[in-house]
N, C-alpha and C positions, 0 to 999 in steps of 0.2 A: 587581522586573520590570525586565527588560532595556529600556534606553533608546536609542533611535536619533533623534540630531538632537533630543534633548529631549523625544521622546513614545516611546510604546512602539510597536513596529512594526504591531501588529494591532489597535490601539485602535478599537473599534465594528465589526470585522469578525467575520463568523460563517463557521464551518468545521465541514463534516461529515468525519467519519474513521470509515472502516469497519475492522473488525478492531482497535477501539481499546481492548481490554482487556487487552492485554499487548503485549510486544516492543517493534516499529517503532511501531505505532500508538499505544501508549500514551505513548512518548516523545514522538512528535509532538504528541500532544493535550496534555501538560505543557507541551511548548516553547510552542506557539502560545498556550495559556491564559496563561502566564507573561508573555508579552509583549503581552497584552490582548484576545486574541480570545474569542469565546463558541465553544465547541465541543459538538457533537453526536455523541456517542460510540455508533457503530452496531456491534452487537456481539451474540452470544448471550448473554442473560443469564445470570450467573453471579457467584460471588463476586470473579473478577477485575475484571469491568467495573464493579461495584459499588465496589470499592477505589479503581478509578481515578477514578469519579466524584468519590467522597468526597475522595480527595486533592486533586483540581483544585479543588473547591468550598471546600476550607480554605484555599487559595492566595487565591481570590477567589470569594466567596460569589455563587452563580446562575451561575457562568461556565460550568458543564458540566452536561448531561443525558444520561443513558444511554437508549437505546431497543433494545428486544429485536427483533433483525433478523437473518435467515438471508440472506444476501446473494444465494441462488440462487433466493429467492423474489420475483419481481417485485412483488407486491401489498404485501409486507412493506417492501420497500425504498421504494415509492413513500409508503405511509403515514407512514414515518419521516421523508421528505424533508418532506411536508407538515406534519408535527407540529413539525417543525424551524422551518419557516417561520413557524407560527403562534407559537411560542415566542420566537424570536429577531427575527423581524421582516424576514429576508432571508437571502441565502446569496452568500459572496464567495470561499470556498475549498472544495475539494473534494480529499480525499485518499484516492482508491481502492485500500485497502492490504489488505484481507482477502483470504487465499487460503489453501489448503491444499496439502500433499504428495500426499495421498492413497497410493495403492496403488503399489509399485514393482515390476513384473514384465516378464517377456519380453512382446513384442507378442502372441504367439499364445496366452499364459496369462492376461493381464489380461481380467478379466470385463468385458463390455460396459457394465454398470451403473457398474462402478468408473471405467472412462474417461469415462462421461458425468457423472458427480458430480465429478471434477476440472475437465472443461471448463465445466460449468454454474457451479461456484463461481467459479473463477479468472477465466473470460474473460466468461461471461454476466453473472456478478455485476459485473464491471467496467461492463459495458455497461449494465446496468440502474441502478446509481448514478449514472452521467454523465446518461444519458438523462433520469431523472426530475429531477435538478438543474438542468439547461440552462435550462428556462424562467425559474427564478427568478433564475439568474446574469446571464441576458439583461436581466432588469428591472432589475438594479443597475448594468447597463452595462459588464460586465467582471468579472474574475476570474482565478483560477487553478486549474487541475487538476493534479494528481500521481498518476500511478498506478504502484504497486509491480509491477514485473515481476522479473526474475532474470536474472543472468549465464547461468544453465540455458537453453539454446534460443536463445540470442542470440550469447554470446560463447564459450559451452562447451557441448560435448555429450557430455561423459564421466561423466555421472552415469547409470549403467546402470540400465536399466527405468524410467526416468521419461520416457517418450515422451510420455505424456500431459500431464504437468506441464510438460514442455519445449514442447510444441506450444501449450498455454494461454499460455505466457508470451511465446512469439514473437507470438501473435495480439494481444496486449496491446500489444507494440510497434508493431504494423503499424496497431492502432485509435488509438493515442496520436498518430501521425503523421497520419492520415488526417483525425483529429478537429481537429488543430492548424491544419490548412489551412482546414478548413469553418468554423473558428470565430474565426479572425483579424479577420474582419470587425466581429466583436462584441466586439472587445477580451477575449477570453477566451483565455488562453494554455492549452497542454496539453503537459505534459512527463511522461517516463517514467523511473523511476529503476531500476538492475539492480544490487541488492545481490549480494555473494559471501555466505559464510558469516558470519552474524550470530547472536550469542546471543540466541535468541527461543525460543517455546514451540512453534514450528511442527513440530518432530520429533513431537510427541506427536500428529500428524495422519499421522504416516508408517506404513505397512504395507509390510514388504519379504516377497515370497513365497519359499519354499524354492528354487523355480527360478532365482532371480536369479544365483547363482554361476556357472550354465551359460553367462552372455553377458558376463560381467565380463573385460574386458581389464585384466591387473595394471598399475599404474604405482606407481612408488615416488618418494617426495620425500625425500631423506636430511635436510633442514631443515624439514620441515613445509610446509605449503600456503599461509602467510601471508606473503609476503616482507616487508611493511611493519610486522607485528605477531608477538607471540609467539602469538598465538591469534586466534579469530574478531574480527570488528569488534563493536561495542556499538550497541544500539538508539540511544543519543544522538548516535553519528556520522551515522546517517541521517536522525535528527530536525533536526538541524542543517541538512543539505541540503534537507529539505523547508521548512523555515523560509525558507530563501535563495529556493526556488523559488515559494513562496507570497507573497513579498514584492515590493514595488516594486524592488527591488534587481535583480531578474532580469526588469525590465519587457520587455527586448528579445529575452528566450530563449523560444521555443515551438518545439516539434517536436523537442526535444533528448532523445538517449537518452543518459542518464549512468550510467558504472559507478560503483560505490562498492564496492570490494573488495579494497583494500589490495595490488593487483596479482596477486590470486589466479588470475584468468582468463589473464593472460599466461604463468603458469607452466605451467597445465594444459591 
């Protein structure tokens, strides 16, 4: 267990992490739990989330519990938050991380239901998670909220066909900054991270239509797209940032939009 000033950073703290079954969410859950936190893992129940739960409880028995949640369903989100409070006794950290890429298609070709699914999952899901968490964080007298957005829709606009995804990600940044100001008097900090390419399973939720090639503007990078590394970033890189933003080390940081992409967005 990592020690800071003789004690673990998150001893006695409770965290909710959405999309916790894999990728960035799993890495953050492992990181926070290894430093003393109790973690509620919100995700669709499958082998991945069960494995994450077991892996954390092997590190520290009783430190993790998985909850079957579709974050686009407000009733399921609220139920999971209430069950987390009942189990762990409070709430200090929220990592609103879950999201999908969804369908990539030209604007005139994307189906209305596909657009709505992306917005509902990514943007509404973030809102639901934070809305239902806030009363419990206020009872604790403060806390930290971290939202996973993206360089897409904020620093970069060259992911052709991803208009819905980029719109949802830009919306998350605006929401985070509004929330940071609103919640400052309650000592609740709100920050948003914008990862670039990270080695995760999110591509499994991506569908590219045949019409996509009609709108692509060719871009060629002779040495790849990651100036700082040989390939995409790792979930653990993002987990380290999440842990910093969740901890007292970032106690004067709120409303920040932090890019973590190895300079990818500067290149493209």
